[in-house]
C-alpha positions as CSV (number, residue, x, y, z in Angstrom):
1,X,-0.8,36.0,22.4
2,X,0.4,32.6,21.6
3,X,-1.7,29.6,20.6
4,X,-1.2,26.2,22.3
5,X,-1.4,23.1,20.2
6,X,-3.1,20.4,21.9
7,X,-3.2,16.9,20.1
8,X,-6.3,15.2,20.5
9,X,-6.6,12.3,23.3
10,X,-6.8,9.8,20.5
11,X,-3.3,10.5,19.2
12,X,-2.0,9.4,22.5
13,X,-3.9,6.1,23.2
14,X,-3.7,2.9,21.3
15,X,-6.8,2.1,19.0
16,X,-8.5,-1.2,19.0
17,X,-10.1,-3.0,16.0
18,X,-13.4,-2.4,17.7
19,X,-12.9,1.4,18.2
20,X,-11.5,1.7,14.7
21,X,-14.6,-0.2,13.3
22,X,-16.9,2.6,14.8
23,X,-15.0,5.5,12.9
24,X,-16.5,6.8,10.0
25,X,-14.8,6.7,6.5
26,X,-13.8,10.4,6.9
27,X,-12.1,9.7,10.3
28,X,-10.1,6.8,8.7
29,X,-9.0,8.7,5.5
30,X,-5.4,9.9,5.5
31,X,-4.4,7.9,8.6
32,X,-2.7,4.4,9.1
33,X,-2.8,2.4,12.4
34,X,0.7,1.1,13.5
35,X,1.0,-1.0,16.9
36,X,-2.5,0.5,17.8
37,X,-1.2,4.1,17.2
38,X,-2.7,6.6,14.6
39,X,-0.1,7.8,12.0
40,X,-1.4,10.8,10.1
41,X,-0.1,10.5,6.5
42,X,0.8,13.6,4.6
43,X,-1.2,14.6,1.5
44,X,0.3,13.0,-1.6
45,X,1.2,15.0,-4.6
46,X,-0.8,14.9,-7.8
47,X,2.1,13.4,-9.5
48,X,2.1,10.6,-6.8
49,X,-1.8,10.2,-6.9
50,X,-1.8,10.0,-10.8
51,X,1.0,7.4,-10.9
52,X,-0.8,5.5,-8.4
53,X,-4.1,5.6,-10.1
54,X,-2.6,4.8,-13.6
55,X,-0.8,1.8,-12.1
56,X,-4.0,0.6,-10.4
57,X,-5.7,0.9,-13.8
58,X,-3.3,-1.0,-15.7
59,X,-3.2,-3.9,-13.0
60,X,-6.9,-3.9,-12.9
61,X,-7.0,-4.4,-16.5
62,X,-4.4,-7.2,-16.6
63,X,-5.5,-9.0,-13.6
64,X,-8.5,-10.8,-15.1
65,X,-11.8,-11.4,-13.4
66,X,-10.4,-13.1,-10.3
67,X,-8.4,-9.9,-9.1
68,X,-9.3,-6.2,-8.7
69,X,-6.9,-3.6,-8.3
70,X,-7.7,-0.3,-6.3
71,X,-6.1,2.7,-4.5
72,X,-5.9,3.9,-1.0
73,X,-8.0,1.6,1.2
74,X,-7.1,-0.1,4.5
75,X,-5.4,-3.6,4.7
76,X,-5.7,-5.0,8.0
77,X,-2.3,-6.6,8.6
78,X,-2.8,-7.7,12.4
79,X,-5.7,-7.2,14.8
80,X,-3.7,-7.0,18.2
81,X,-2.2,-4.5,18.3
82,X,-4.2,-2.9,15.4
83,X,-2.1,-2.5,12.2
84,X,-3.8,-0.9,9.3
85,X,-2.0,0.0,6.2
86,X,-3.2,2.0,3.2
87,X,-1.2,0.8,0.3
88,X,-1.2,3.1,-2.8
89,X,-2.4,0.2,-4.9
90,X,-3.8,-3.1,-3.7
91,X,-4.6,-6.1,-5.9
92,X,-7.1,-8.4,-4.1
93,X,-9.4,-11.2,-4.8
94,X,-12.6,-10.0,-6.8
95,X,-14.7,-12.2,-4.7
96,X,-13.8,-10.4,-1.4
97,X,-14.8,-6.8,-2.7
98,X,-17.5,-6.4,0.0
99,X,-15.4,-8.0,2.9
100,X,-14.3,-5.5,5.3
101,X,-11.5,-5.3,6.6
102,X,-9.3,-6.5,3.8
103,X,-6.9,-9.0,5.2
104,X,-3.7,-10.1,3.8
105,X,-5.1,-13.3,2.7
106,X,-7.3,-11.4,0.2
107,X,-4.3,-9.7,-1.1
108,X,-2.0,-10.7,-3.9
109,X,0.2,-7.5,-4.6
110,X,0.6,-4.2,-3.0
111,X,2.4,-1.1,-4.5
112,X,3.8,1.8,-2.6
113,X,4.9,5.0,-4.6
114,X,7.7,6.4,-2.8
115,X,7.5,10.3,-1.8
116,X,9.6,12.7,0.2
117,X,9.0,11.9,3.5
118,X,8.0,8.1,3.0
119,X,11.3,6.7,1.9
120,X,12.3,4.7,4.8
121,X,8.9,3.5,5.5
122,X,8.2,2.3,1.9
123,X,11.5,0.9,1.3
124,X,12.1,-0.8,4.5
125,X,9.2,-0.8,7.2
126,X,6.1,-1.6,4.9
127,X,8.1,-4.3,2.9
128,X,8.9,-5.9,6.1
129,X,5.3,-5.7,7.5
130,X,3.6,-6.9,4.1
131,X,6.1,-9.8,4.1
132,X,5.4,-10.9,7.7
133,X,1.7,-10.8,6.7
134,X,2.2,-13.2,3.9
135,X,1.3,-10.8,0.8
136,X,2.9,-12.6,-2.0
137,X,4.3,-9.7,-4.3
138,X,5.5,-6.1,-3.5
139,X,6.3,-3.3,-5.8
140,X,8.3,-0.2,-4.8
141,X,7.9,2.8,-7.3
142,X,10.4,5.5,-7.1
143,X,9.8,8.6,-8.8
144,X,13.0,9.3,-10.9
145,X,14.4,12.9,-11.6
146,X,14.1,12.1,-15.4
147,X,10.3,11.7,-15.0
148,X,10.1,8.0,-15.9
149,X,9.5,5.9,-12.6
150,X,11.6,3.0,-11.5
151,X,9.8,0.1,-10.4
152,X,11.3,-2.4,-8.0
153,X,9.5,-5.7,-7.7
154,X,9.9,-8.3,-4.8
155,X,8.6,-11.8,-4.2
156,X,7.8,-13.3,-0.9
157,X,10.0,-16.0,0.2
158,X,7.7,-17.8,2.6
159,X,10.4,-19.9,4.4
160,X,12.2,-16.8,5.4
161,X,9.1,-14.6,5.9
162,X,10.7,-11.6,3.6
163,X,10.6,-10.6,0.3
164,X,13.6,-11.4,-2.2
165,X,14.4,-8.9,-5.1
166,X,12.9,-9.8,-8.2
167,X,13.4,-7.3,-11.3
168,X,13.8,-3.5,-11.5
169,X,12.0,-2.0,-14.4
170,X,12.3,1.6,-16.1
171,X,10.6,2.0,-19.5
172,X,8.3,-0.8,-19.6
173,X,7.2,-3.2,-16.7
174,X,6.9,-6.7,-18.5
175,X,6.0,-9.6,-16.3
176,X,4.5,-12.9,-16.3
177,X,3.7,-13.1,-12.6
178,X,1.5,-12.6,-10.6
179,X,-0.3,-12.4,-14.1
180,X,0.9,-11.2,-17.5
181,X,1.3,-7.7,-17.8
182,X,3.0,-4.8,-19.6
183,X,3.0,-1.2,-18.4
184,X,4.6,1.8,-20.3
185,X,6.2,3.5,-17.6
186,X,6.7,6.6,-19.8
187,X,2.8,6.9,-20.1
188,X,2.4,7.1,-16.4
């Protein structure tokens, strides 16, 4: 006897912003919507989640009262076709905490922690999408074999509509923009 796997209908049809708004938090967890299509994200490792949480905590502490940093929630990049991404860490305007969906104009910085299976998406696709959406800063975190992560930072070039390379950090991230911050990567 063989078991036939049948994908649910919603995996074959574009989702609209209105449809997505009617879904529960549980239905939205672990997915992203790209060009209206549902993408199921694989579960992240404990190391990945810990790194994202520790970076979010450090960014939240450094950001001051105007900004919040949090993990794993939707950022609505585009309504038609629907594009929702769930950055590993998002720094957003504190005054927009109760506004849903979070829009690019609410966001200052997004961080993606690269995992096996997300390399191309985090290094190329998401960087391009975040830049086109106008998000000013993008950090990509690579989990190095040595255990101490590498942080690649990018700054939006608004005239070109893409990110330009900024700095690469290992050991300590020490920056003055978008706000003064020092993160000891050996502690994460």
